N, C-alpha and C positions, 0 to 999 in steps of 0.2 A: 434749821438747815431744811429745805424742799426736796424731795427725795419722789423721783417720780420711779415706779416700775410698770414694764411692757412688757405682757405676755398676747400670746394671740387668741388665745382660747381664755376666759375667765379659770373654768379649772384650774390650770394652773396653779391659779394663785391660792389654790388651799395648801400648797407645798409651804407658804408662808404663815399660816394660822399662825393668829400670836405678834410677831414681828410688826406689822404696821402700829398696832393698838399698843404697844411697848414706845416705837417710836414716838406717837404722839401722846402717851403718858411722862415723857420724856424733854415736850415743848416744842415737838420736830412736827413737822407739816410731812403727810404721804398722801400720792397721786396715784390710781392705779389708773392704768389704760388698758384696755382690754375690747375686743367684739361687745356689741352690745347684747345686753339680754339682762332677764332677773338672777340670774348668779353674782353676775358683776354689781350690779346693786346691792343684792343683800351682802358679798364679804365685805367691801365696803362699809356699809353701814355698820354692820359687826365691829371693824377695826377700827373706826373715828377714822375710814381715810376718805376721800374723794373721789369718785368714780367719772372717770369719761370715757364713754361708750366708742371707738374707733372701730369700724370693720376694719377687718384681716383674715386673710384664709390660709389654711393651713398647706393646702395645696398650691401649686404654681399657675403662676398668672400672671403675663405680663401686663396686660391693664388692671387689673383690681390691685395688683400690688405695686402701679406706678400713681394710680388714685391713693390708697393706703399711705405711700410716702407721701403726700401730697400736702393732706389731711394731715400726717403725723407731722412733718416738719412746723407749720402750720399750730397746731397745737402746743407743739414745745416753746417756741419762740413768745405766744400768749400766755403759759404756764412760767417761762423762764427758773427751770427746776436747776437747781446746787448741784444735783445727784443726777442720774439717768441709769438705771440699770434695768435691762434686758434677758431676756431670758425666752428658750425655746430659739432654733437656728429662724424661724420665721421673722418673728419678734427681733433677733437678735440681727440680723440683716438690715431691717426695716427701721430700727432705732437708732443702728450707730450711724446708720447716712443717715440719718433724720435728727440726730444729737449732731452730727458734726458739721451740716446744714445751719443748724438753729444757734450753734455756739453754746452749748451746752457745756460748762467747766469740766464737769466731770462725766466722760461715757463709757459707763462699767459692762460688759457683757461675759453672765456664769453659763459653762457648759454642763449640764448635766447627765449630760449623754453622747456620747457619737454614732446617729444613726446611720450613717455611710458604712459601720463597720459591717453591718449583715445588707449591706443594700450591693448591690452589680449594676455591671453596664454605664448606662447613661446616667438614670438615677443617681449611683454613688456617687459622680463626677458632679452630678449639681448639686446635690448634698455638700458632699466635699469642698466645693468652691465657696457654698453659703457660709459655712463654718472659718474660712479661710478669711475671706470679708470682714464678716463681723469681728473676728481675733484681729485682722491688722487693722481694722477703723477704730475702735474703741479702746480708751485711753490706759483699762487697764482689762484684763481676762481672767475672772475664777472660774477653779472648775472643781466640780463638789466632791469631788474624792482622790485623793492621791495618783490611783494607779489611772483614774480617767487625765489626769494632766500627764503622766508619762506618755500615756499614747497618745493624745493631743500633738507632744511634742515629737514621738519619733514618725507621726504621721505627716511631719511637718504644717499642721494647722496652726499649731502657737510658738512664736520665737520662740528660741529658750530662753527663758529667764525673765518672759512674761508673765507668764502664767505663775497664779498666785492658790493656795489652796485656804482654807482659814480654817485653824483649828485641826481637829482630826479627820475633817471633812464635813459634808451633810450642809444641804442647805437649811435647815429649822433644827435639827435634835429630834429630841422626843419628849413629852410632858411626863415624867417619870414618875411624876406624884397622881398620874393617871393609869398610865399603864404600868399599874404595881399586880403582878398575880396577887397578893393578898387582898383585893379588893373587889378580886372578880369568881372569888373562888363558888358561892351561892349561886350564881349566874352560871356558870357554866358548869354547876351538877344539874343545871333546868335545862342547857343547850343541848347537854346529852342526854336526859330523858327524852327532851322533842324532837332530839334524831334518833333514838331506839338503839345508842351505842351505850354497854355492857359500860357501869362505872371502873372495871378494871383492864377496859380493853385500850392496845395501845392505838392510839391515832398520829398519824401521818398527814401534816397540814398544809395545805399552800395558799395563798392570801395572793391578790394580784389580778388585771387582767386575762383572760381567756386568749389569749396570742401566742401564735406562732414561736413568736421568739421569744416568750416567756417560758420557752421547755416543755410546755405543756403534754406532744408528742410523748416527748421523753420519758414525762413524769407518768404517763398513761401505760408506757410500756413495761418502765421500770414497777409498775403498782401490782399489772398483771401476775409478776414473779412474786411481789412482798406477799401478796395475799394468800399465795397456794403456801408458801413460809411460814408465814405467821399467820394461822388459820383464824384469830382472832382480832385483825387488824382493822379498823377501818379509815376512809381517807376524805376527810373533807376539806372540800374545795372553795373559799369563798372570791367571789370575782363575775363580772359579766363578761358575758361575749365581747371582743375587737372586733367588730368589723373592717377594720384599717389592715389587720392583721391576721386572718383571721385561720382558725387550726382546719384540719382535716373533720369535715362533719363526721365521718366513722369513727374517730378518734372520742367524740365527746360524745356519741351514739354509745359508745361501748362503754363508758363511764355511768350515761345515765342507765343503762340497764342492768349496771352491779347494783346489789342490794347492802354493799359496803360500801358503798362513795356516795357521797352526802355533798350535792352541786346545790348551794345556799345563796349564790348569788349577791349581790351588791346588800354589803349591810351596812347602816348608819354607824354602829356597834359595835367591832370586829372584836373586842376584848373578851367579852362570854368564848367566843369560838377559839382564839387563842387559848382560852383557858382548857379549851378541851383536849390540846392539840397535845403531843407525846413529843415530837419535832417537827420544825417548819423546815420544808424543803423551799428552794427557788434553784430551778435548773435551767435559770435564763440564758440565753445567748448574748445579750448586750444588757448591759446597766448603768447606770448614772452611779448613784450610792441608794440603794433598794432601800426604802422606809419601810416596807413589811417588813424585812431582816432586822432590822434597828428596833421595831416595835417586840417584833419578836423574844431577841434579847433583853428588853428591856421587862417583859411579862417571864422570863424565866427559862426560858425555851433554850436548847439545843439545837441548835442551826445548821443545815445541811445545802450547799452552795458549790453552783457550776464557777470553777476556777475560771473567770473573767473580772477585767477590769469594773470594778465596781463592787461586785460581790465579794472579792477578796479583799478589801477595807472593810464591809461590813461583817465580813466571815473570818477570825483570828483561826487558821486551820488547825489544830488540835489543843486551843485555848477556849474557844465559845462556842465551835462546832468543827465540822467537817468540810472540806473542798476536795471535788471531783473532777476529772476531764470534763470541757464541755462536749456535749454530745455523746458521751460515753455511758452508755444505759448499765452495763455491767458494771463500771466503777458507781455510779447512784443507788442502783441495789446492796452492792456491797454495804456502802456507808448507811442507810438505810436501817437497813443488819445489823449492823454492828450497835446503833442506838436502839433500836425496838430492844435489843434481846439483851440488852444492860442500862436496866434503868441507871443505878450506882453510875456510869458513864456521861448519861446524859444529863445527871444532875447536876455533876459537877460541872459542865459544858455550861448547861442554864447558869448553875451559881455564877461562873464565871463570865457571862456574857452580863447578866444584870447588873455587875460591879465595873464594868468596863462600859456601861450605857449611862452609870447615873459618873464616873469618874470623868467620860468624857462627850458625852454627849446630852446631857441635861441643855433643855432649854431655855434655861434660864439664862446658863451661860454662854450658850449660842448665842442666841439674840443683842448678847450685850458686844461680842465678842463682830458681831456684822457692824452694831452703830458702832463702835472704836471703828471701823476700817471705814466706815462712811464719812465717820470725820477727818481723819490721818487724810486719807483721800483729799478731800477737799482742801484741807490745809494746803498738803503739798504742792496744788494748783491756787494756791492763794488765793482760797474763795474766805469770805469772811464768813461767817459762822457761829459769831456771837450775839447775843440779842435775847430777848423774852421770848413767852410763847405766840404762836401767831395768833395775828386777829381773821376773825372769820372770812371770811372772802366774797366779795362783792359780788353783783351780777354779771354771771361770766367773764369772773378775772381772779385772780389769789391775790393776796398780798404776800411780803418777803414775811417768812416765819424764820424761828430762830433754836439755836439748839439749845442741847447743856453743856457748858464747858467743863473742865476739868477729865475727861475722862482719860485713862490712863490706857498705853497701848499694849493690846495684846499678841499672841503668837500669831506668826504666821508662818505655815511653810512655802518657799520658795524653790523654782526650780532652779 
């Protein structure tokens, strides 16, 4: 089987880490198409996949988009994939149109989140229309979480019965052998010491882009009250500024001035910082299936999140964490205080989150479910996926690859 992933920018491919390598190890061929840059080549090399750079813009540009579409059609006709899997709205739109024009047997579009939900006016109409076209043209539509599927159906983006969720959701699960609290205790202690946080001080943690939609303003407002009620508490914020959805500079500046707030920026290894935290919070207005909450649960952390689609799948209210109404700062403060002041309760929630991560989101199981899904989708459209391992591609072209037969059918959630 030859599988092509299409994303607008290479960074999105990081959500698929280990999946292409797993398919390659099973004798399948994976091609990654995205905008050019060192990141694309690096990801493809580490995953044993082939990279095809193809310029695409995230913003709307009819001339550039038409050029990208023409190039994508030509590329797909040359590559001849058995399965095309498109991610993100712009890539989804271009790839589903190109896939149909190139007569790709199986075109899949995956919704990672619905950007139009927090947009207004003409931008909302354009974003929603983009999703609708991609979902209509795709042979199959996957959603990253059950609640996002429900929302997409309610918003009439997906025809009821067409969308599916693999397993309990998530695009790639979590490597529970790496995100293990037992492995980072020493590093977490060192991180506390470096940040100047006492060993017994409770810590509220946030991991993600510093974007308005991530609820950074609400977090800052809640923190201003938490810090007075729990005088030994600290706040650790991991992530970089988001230029496309900036937070009010006054909010960021108020956090920078606080000696008990630690803005550590992007970290290549976030595990020691999870190890520092007592509670992980994500007050987003919009999500698909937040990886940070899944990682936090795997690390045994109690989680707090806004009750919006995606977050409500990652946090089981009262079982692995607490949910609060989106934008409700008072409710957010109540949830954080409840857990900061009750270490037994947050330990119970964290332990339950770790058990759930092991049972439902182990990356090894998730990637097998995706492989089964690809093979089943190809078989349903009479695509022959039998054969041996693919030969190395000659100059400028790919040879037909072969899959591993005998995969069992896995559970899908269908609407």
